[in-house]
Steps between C-alpha positions, in 0.01 A plus 500: 500500500178687421394754757131557545438877418243559767696318770803707412311829522343398825831420664645837387194686640521321835858591539459863404148604610359257762434697822360305795381823668282610218163638577195306427356530148226735379229267369271645229163332415246524223268274297523421125202557273445125521463529879829344603672648810853638443773572767809678386820606665768703306848415577829633353860375477452210261320486164294204618142421598327227693130424397262272665138420384301321780152353495271388776551145358695308759436140621207637710318525168546129413157390610511117519770480230807544731804599306305673225645850568862368519476305188337791300781728614765248411367467144483876414860525356511152341335640193324827408404674185712356218785405732585174674685476836848515339417800292358682795812430712726610205303827464561582870861385492582707192426820683637397835157475665373272771148366514335291770160386624379409855203399691403525869176435693362839408656599166658403178751731346752542211809714524741671263840655566644684203722791389312812402701568186207528254575221245583258781194606721257496210589146400482366861165683563349365179603143600348539857178649355459206258560254779227673714246543228553215261623180667466190284421229755604228253414144591856380467636782724219420756588141520867570561430751771239270654737213518767716649252621764396141575863393531559786761190400689626147516828623632318687780376164638867427586538835692395512858507883490264507207263245660497702813423825317213338311341354808558824694304716241221236484474503889485883508275567200305182434284560189584874481679590166820545704486130613670331209864519368564742212635231271193287550489127572570201283130415459382853407793582270454160332141594415581835342457558132633787286152635458494552886810728465339705215185554698691597811714745291188652331332548833782653718756649256287803417569869514263567792677234699852625410749727692811630335817597701776702337823591684788656309640757281188577296309834506148519606387532139705186404361316789141583399567382147662184624208399731246563232692303238524198738132478572354634186467158345307354802123498511363726762339231707432541866656443838418176672293487811682557830624187675298372785615574852712236673312288754707454808562156642256414783757319707874409509593202284789257459601284212809275466608372155726197513818549293822290490741777632698550810382865534142609548375813328272702717253770404273680756274789426162644401358755260664833597495830337403660173640800294275766636489381854512791749693262730758423225792706640441388852505132376791566273730639771384252753569205261847641440567462873323171533658318203544714198848617579593133528844519657413752762138395551327363798423161345860450378627589845266256678508211252851513353728691740370384837398151411660396171172354371523632150757651266252794450160614602314794348161650453349694206203701387368467154235777444292460200161634368331298784672374820827338401683250723672572821750203501767366736743253361781285616666161438607269776599148574206263501546413864513870600177599319283507805743697710558750220131557463456556870767763497360660183144518644616639834719764332197616287260496794744688716552763222120544467455545869801721571599667178848609421735686735597852428852395414377242247262759346781756462731243343231385249423847397863579433535180310198562285540869422881474461477266205182633350648703220705200377176321422433713195835634392462353147225562244402125513459504876314830493267369229413210716408725791292729266333191363395397854375857583304520173351152504374533855402870448729603784571875567739648241725626782531156650881499458526854631306424816627146563776600750256748673249216543755274641621763743138543625481144618517448873551200720140541618356524144691178398369315804139616421528411137630151561224435758249600226653303227692203624297247707689186621157333527466527115859412393543223255808273526640289211798259552659296220760248582578172661348398825701527819485133572636413150782739522615366835546141360 
């Protein structure tokens, strides 16, 4: 049995060095000569580094070609420079490195986890740099990935959860760039050509629009050299224009999508908070009490524990560059949908009007701060946090001050923030499932 070198080293490090009470990391920041922002954290204990390169090139930049960002990202490592997909995979495998790419509404990123032993590191870094700067975008690779995407989109039509999510974002955002699903739709993806991907890449995958995150056992000098190597082959380019502000719904809305299922998927919400929102911590702690903590939340207590209307009920905040969704979700029997919605809406309205109790607030703070250090106790998790901090240009001491900001929250400040930001008169409701009458037959 062949043991993956990097996985073996990681397990050894976790057993010997992982300390859940570690202090938040010191983040250093600079710019490369090409204008790319760099965020670096030096860690010790394992000869390993996690690297991310992110671009303001998420699905919000698709324009009318929904799915363009996602398909561009998916094609990056299918061929680059003189290597095809198999050769790229073999290069990473031969040095025990792991490479990945991802896309969200706001950003597209590539990531690398590799050992820092020089021969291994140099080969992994060179491969990543070629993928970033010289993707092939060959027609055959494009057609394969396009067909794979279309197959996935076809499968979504059979998922009530996916249908609810698509309708929910459309209800919240309309024609705003956040209003369409990241993978796109069958009509828009069907119309894409490989030339569209090349144009998107050339516009957004540029040094001025790039951010490099480096977390691991590299010196500051090595980190500087690494960042410059990764972006040196990219044209300077320029950052895209900022996204438009989200236009709030003018009134509450309801939409039901008929689906042959015994359960109805329910989503209720509205545009909520953004990354630099001064109300963020009040909303964050308040949401933890309302539905974020799930098993000990008010929504779970009212909907599941007291009435048995759903297996689970929860709420979430999705802060982005602009106002991301505040969403409440549950699944219930078709014939109980109306009752579940009544309890959901009353619970939210009561929370906005009354706020949390002091006991609820104390319990939430303990829960949030008690497990905070565990959220970034590996390089990979820390790199994800640093990437968020860097991309949204948050304060570099965000991790250091997180628990202090949570402790500052009061019951009154939560109540005031929810009154400002969550208006029941603007909430959008999406239900996907069978009608009550049909389910009773």
